[in-house]
C-alpha positions in Angstrom: -43.0 30.8 -22.8 -43.6 31.7 -26.5 -43.2 29.8 -29.8 -42.6 31.2 -33.3 -41.7 29.9 -36.7 -38.3 30.5 -38.2 -37.2 29.7 -41.7 -35.2 26.5 -41.7 -33.4 24.5 -44.3 -34.8 23.3 -47.6 -37.7 25.7 -47.4 -39.0 24.2 -44.1 -40.1 26.2 -41.0 -39.0 25.2 -37.5 -40.1 26.3 -34.1 -38.1 28.6 -31.9 -38.7 28.8 -28.1 -38.4 31.9 -25.8 -38.5 30.9 -22.1 -38.7 34.4 -20.7 -39.7 37.9 -21.9 -36.9 39.6 -23.8 -34.9 36.3 -23.6 -33.1 34.7 -26.5 -35.0 32.6 -29.1 -33.6 29.0 -29.2 -34.2 26.1 -31.5 -37.1 23.9 -30.4 -37.0 21.4 -33.2 -36.5 18.4 -30.9 -39.1 19.3 -28.3 -42.3 18.6 -30.4 -44.0 21.7 -28.9 -46.5 22.0 -31.7 -47.9 18.5 -31.1 -51.2 19.9 -29.9 -51.9 21.6 -33.2 -53.7 19.4 -35.8 -51.9 18.8 -39.1 -54.3 20.9 -41.1 -53.3 23.9 -38.9 -49.7 23.5 -39.9 -50.1 23.1 -43.7 -50.3 26.8 -44.4 -48.4 28.1 -41.3 -45.1 28.5 -43.3 -46.7 31.4 -45.2 -44.6 34.3 -44.0 -44.4 34.2 -40.2 -48.0 33.0 -39.6 -47.6 30.7 -36.7 -50.6 28.5 -37.5 -53.6 28.3 -39.9 -56.8 28.7 -37.9 -59.6 26.1 -38.6 -62.1 28.8 -37.8 -62.2 32.4 -36.4 -64.8 33.6 -33.9 -64.4 37.2 -32.8 -66.1 38.2 -29.6 -67.0 41.6 -28.1 -66.0 41.3 -24.5 -65.1 44.8 -23.4 -67.9 47.2 -22.7 -65.5 50.2 -22.4 -64.5 49.6 -26.1 -68.2 49.4 -27.0 -68.8 52.8 -25.4 -65.7 54.6 -26.7 -66.1 53.1 -30.3 -69.7 54.3 -30.4 -68.7 57.8 -29.4 -65.9 57.7 -32.1 -68.3 56.5 -34.8 -70.7 59.2 -34.0 -68.0 61.9 -34.1 -66.8 60.8 -37.5 -70.0 59.7 -39.3 -72.9 61.3 -37.4 -71.6 64.7 -36.1 -75.1 66.1 -35.4 -75.9 63.1 -33.3 -72.5 63.3 -31.6 -73.3 66.8 -30.3 -76.5 65.5 -28.8 -75.0 62.5 -27.1 -72.0 64.5 -25.8 -74.4 66.9 -24.2 -76.4 64.1 -22.6 -73.2 62.5 -21.2 -72.0 65.9 -19.9 -75.3 66.6 -18.1 -75.9 63.1 -16.8 -72.4 62.1 -16.0 -72.9 58.7 -17.6 -72.6 57.0 -21.0 -75.3 57.5 -23.5 -77.6 54.5 -23.1 -77.3 53.3 -26.8 -73.5 53.3 -26.4 -73.5 50.7 -23.7 -73.3 46.9 -24.1 -76.5 45.2 -24.8 -78.4 43.1 -22.3 -77.5 40.0 -24.4 -73.8 40.9 -24.3 -73.9 41.1 -20.5 -75.8 37.8 -20.3 -73.6 35.8 -22.6 -70.6 36.2 -24.9 -71.5 37.6 -28.4 -69.4 37.0 -31.5 -69.3 36.8 -35.2 -67.6 34.3 -37.5 -64.8 35.8 -39.5 -62.8 34.8 -42.6 -60.2 32.3 -41.1 -58.5 31.9 -44.4 -57.6 35.6 -44.9 -55.1 36.1 -42.1 -51.9 37.9 -43.0 -48.6 37.5 -41.1 -47.2 40.3 -39.1 -45.0 42.5 -41.3 -47.2 42.2 -44.4 -47.8 45.5 -46.2 -51.5 46.5 -46.2 -53.4 48.3 -48.9 -56.6 50.1 -48.2 -59.4 48.5 -50.2 -60.6 50.7 -53.1 -64.2 50.7 -51.8 -63.4 52.3 -48.4 -61.9 55.5 -47.0 -62.1 54.4 -43.3 -59.5 51.7 -42.6 -59.2 50.9 -38.9 -57.1 48.5 -36.8 -58.4 46.5 -33.8 -56.0 45.2 -31.1 -57.3 42.0 -29.7 -56.1 38.9 -27.7 -56.7 35.5 -29.3 -57.0 32.0 -27.8 -55.9 28.9 -29.7 -57.8 25.7 -28.7 -55.7 22.6 -28.2 -58.4 20.0 -27.8 -62.0 19.3 -28.9 -64.9 20.3 -26.7 -68.6 19.7 -26.5 -70.9 21.0 -23.7 -67.7 21.7 -21.7 -67.5 22.5 -18.0 -65.6 25.6 -17.0 -62.6 23.4 -16.0 -62.6 21.6 -19.4 -63.0 24.9 -21.2 -59.9 26.4 -19.4 -57.9 23.2 -20.0 -58.6 23.4 -23.8 -56.6 26.6 -24.2 -53.3 25.9 -25.9 -52.0 29.4 -26.2 -52.5 33.0 -27.0 -51.8 35.3 -30.0 -52.2 38.9 -30.8 -55.0 39.5 -33.4 -55.7 42.5 -35.5 -59.3 42.5 -36.7 -59.0 45.0 -39.6 -62.2 46.9 -40.2 -63.7 49.3 -42.8 -65.8 51.6 -40.7 -67.7 53.3 -43.5 -69.0 49.9 -44.7 -69.6 48.4 -41.2 -72.8 50.3 -40.2 -74.6 49.5 -43.4 -73.6 45.9 -43.4 -74.7 45.4 -39.8 -78.1 46.8 -40.6 -78.8 43.8 -42.8 -78.9 41.6 -39.7 -76.4 39.2 -41.3 -73.4 40.5 -39.5 -70.2 42.0 -40.9 -69.2 41.1 -44.5 -66.7 43.0 -46.6 -66.0 45.4 -43.7 -64.3 42.6 -41.8 -63.7 39.6 -44.1 -61.2 41.4 -46.4 -58.3 40.9 -44.0 -57.2 40.0 -40.5 -53.7 39.6 -39.1 -51.9 37.7 -36.3 -48.6 37.9 -34.4 -45.8 35.7 -35.4 -45.6 34.2 -31.9 -47.9 31.9 -29.8 -47.6 32.4 -26.1 -48.2 29.0 -24.4 -50.9 29.0 -21.9 -48.8 27.8 -18.9 -46.5 30.7 -19.3 -49.0 33.5 -19.4 -52.2 32.2 -17.8 -51.7 33.7 -14.3 -51.5 37.2 -15.8 -53.7 36.8 -18.9 -56.5 39.1 -17.6 -54.2 41.9 -16.8 -51.6 42.1 -19.6 -50.5 45.6 -20.7 -51.1 46.5 -24.4 -50.1 49.3 -26.7 -50.9 50.9 -30.1 -47.9 52.5 -31.8 -48.2 54.5 -35.0 -45.0 55.8 -36.8 -42.9 55.1 -33.7 -45.2 56.9 -31.2 -47.4 55.2 -28.6 -50.9 56.6 -29.3 -52.8 54.4 -26.9 -52.1 52.2 -23.8 -54.6 49.5 -22.8 -54.7 46.1 -21.0 -56.6 42.8 -21.2 -58.4 43.6 -17.9 -62.2 44.2 -17.7 -63.8 41.5 -19.8 -67.5 41.0 -19.3 -66.9 37.2 -19.4 -63.8 35.1 -18.5 -62.1 33.0 -21.1 -63.4 29.8 -19.5 -67.0 31.2 -19.6 -66.5 32.2 -23.3 -65.3 28.8 -24.4 -67.9 27.0 -22.3 -70.6 29.0 -23.9 -69.2 28.4 -27.4 -69.2 24.7 -26.8 -72.8 24.6 -25.8 -74.4 22.0 -28.1 -71.7 22.8 -30.6 -68.5 20.9 -31.2 -65.2 22.8 -31.0 -61.9 21.5 -32.3 -58.2 22.0 -31.7 -56.9 24.7 -33.9 -59.9 27.0 -33.8 -59.1 30.7 -33.0 -61.3 32.8 -30.6 -60.6 36.5 -30.2 -61.6 38.8 -27.3 -62.8 41.7 -29.4 -61.0 45.1 -29.3 -59.2 46.1 -26.1 -60.4 49.5 -24.7 -58.5 52.1 -26.7 -57.3 49.6 -29.2 -58.7 51.1 -32.4 -58.6 54.4 -34.2 -62.3 54.9 -34.0 -61.9 55.2 -30.2 -58.8 57.4 -30.0 -59.3 59.4 -33.2 -55.9 58.2 -34.4 -56.7 56.5 -37.7 -54.1 55.0 -40.1 -53.6 56.0 -43.7 -51.2 55.6 -46.6 -47.6 55.8 -45.4 -48.3 55.0 -41.8 -46.5 52.2 -39.8 -48.6 50.4 -37.2 -47.5 48.3 -34.3 -49.9 46.4 -32.0 -48.4 44.9 -28.8 -49.6 42.8 -25.9 -46.9 42.1 -23.3 -45.9 38.5 -22.9 -47.9 37.5 -26.0 -46.4 39.2 -29.0 -46.9 42.0 -31.5 -48.1 42.8 -35.0 -46.5 45.3 -37.4 -47.8 46.6 -40.7 -47.0 49.4 -43.1 -49.9 51.0 -44.9 -49.1 51.3 -48.6 -49.5 54.4 -50.6 
């Protein structure tokens, strides 16, 4: 079951409901299905097709395979000499280069950064490459929308606080990212300039049984360049949310993203986007994001 906003009368936006994948979208005006979203999350949700306005945005890094593959891709593009050394190590050892693997802390607990929750663009928005970068990259992620407040939650309470799921694109500028991360303050312009979100919210009860094994795809100019899935997280969604609520209050309307699915970015696959490209990011049963990169 999925929800989306559709333009209504007098400039208003109304909910539409889809009960099954590929089924028709029907009016849901009378069903009050957005009652779990606080009013401040709805105030900007009519902008384009953004389904809600997040109160905050925490972006995790839950897939070790992405960590390994993105590290290889970064070395290939920006550190070619080091890439040759690490490739030789992996060929001889039959295992990932140690520095490419997830850190001990990431295995022990979910790690994340706080993004710019006010800079989400709706699916379909044309995207311009910032003037200070030559390495725009997309990141296909699954996002959770909280439906109730939490504090020091149990696993059961954390799971029950999930209201729905969205597709998230954590746009990144890879040439800036390494230098900014070296400051120890986390990502800045390399992430905060833009994020995007699907026009649909998949309600928890309709997708929960399959949420850790949903198929996902990256499509560029009409061709699938990568196939992935939501399987393989280092921590479950309940564990992530429980940890985030530890001695910290969480609220309905906050957005938490999984981090990039394995193969979900250009730095992993080598298929970057540039001016004139059309991008489509899809997670089955949840939704999709489309963008055209402007010249």
